GUKE-701824 format. One record per residue: x, y, z of N, C-alpha, C in turn. Coordinates in steps of 0.05 Angstrom, whole numbers, plus 5000, padded with zeros to 4 digits. Layout:
# GUKE-701824
XYZXYZXYZ ...
# end
This chain:
# GUKE-701824
264047586470263147716496264347586523 266347636539266547546557264247376583 264947146592262847126606263447206640 260647276651260347466677260047316695 262047426727261447176749259147376758 258147066771255147076780257347196818 256147376824256947446848256647296862 254747086874252346876886254546606887 256246636867257446236867259446286892 261846466897262246376919261546386948 259546536956256946476974255646236966 255946056947254245796943257045556963 259145666943261845436951261845366989 261145677002261945727032258845557039 257345657031254745477036254945227035 255045107009256144787007257244777033 260344787036262644667051260044727087 259144827084258244827112256444807126 254344687096251744437096253444107102 255544127084256543907083257143857116 259744097128260144017160257643987172 255544117173253244007186252343777185 252743677164250843397164253043197173 255343117156257243007166260142997178 260043197193262343347207261143267232 262543197257261643207276263343287300 263643487318265943667325266943537349 269243577349270743307379271843497394 272743507423274243647436276543327437 279543487432281143367438284943497450 285743347468287643537485290743357471 291343597464294743517460297143667462 299343627454301543737478302043957459 302744167477304044387446305844347433 307944197439309944007417308643947392 305743927398305743677372303743957361 302344027368299944217374301244477349 304444537357306144757341306144597315 307344337310308344127280306044207270 302344027283301143997268300544317253 301144567265299544777259301944847227 304644807244306644867219306444767189 305144417196305444317177301644487156 300244437177297444587162297244817143 299044977151300045237139302045177111 303245017111304944937089303644757075 301444677076300244527059297544697047 296544927054294745007051292045007069 292444887085290044747096289144767127 287244647134285944787158286944507182 287544627214288344477230286944177223 284544277221282543927225283143777203 282843917176283043837146285943627150 287643847172290143647172290543397189 289143397213289243207229285942987216 284443027213283642807195285142677172 286142867164288442707134289942377150 290142637168292442417181291942137202 288942127207287441897217287041767201 285941987164285741807151287341567145 289341667141293041597135292641337151 292841457181294041087194291840907192 290140997189287040817194287140547168 288340727151289740577124292440347130 293140537142295440337144294540177166 293340227189293039977214291239707181 289439737172289139637151290239387136 292039517138294139457118295839207131 297539277159298039167169296438897177 293738927180291638777190291738557169 291338557145291238467114294038327116 296838427117298538207120299038047145 298438057179298437867181296037687174 294137727170291737437154293737417136 295337417113296737367091298037117110 300637317129302737107141301736917158 298436967174298036717193296436467161 295436567141294036457132297036207110 298436397103300836177090302735997116 302236097143303435977162302135597168 299635757157296935467159297735337136 297635487115297335287099299935397081 303435257082304835387064305135367046 307335487023306735466989307535126986 307335016971307634726967310934796944 312734666943314534586921313634536898 314134766885313234746855309734836852 309435016872306435096871305635326850 307835546845307235726838309135746804 311035526793312135486775311035556758 308135506738308235596721307235866721 306936016737308236296731311036476727 313036226724315336356724316336486701 314536366680314736476648314036746637 311836766662311336976662311237296669 312837306692314237396704316237636685 315937886695318138046681319938276688 322238296706322938416717324638636711 323738686688325738876664328338856661 330338956650332339006637334438866667 336138776670337338686696340038826699 
# end
């Protein structure tokens, strides 16, 4: 016998989303130029998402890129303070596999 759908299920999804937003999200106001807003709206529609979700994703992506830049800067500073010694990594040369050349 086919499973009948509970008509309340979609409502629970909506209620859960609203609860999540009210607990974990903060509403902010921001100023954005019209050209950029049009691009955000165009991309949001293409990705079938909301303007807010698109902007949140963009902000999170930029924060990840910034963390990567900071980590790379720390690596550069570390190697500048303590450069690799000649032969320091030779033990690993036989372990490398660059695939068929």
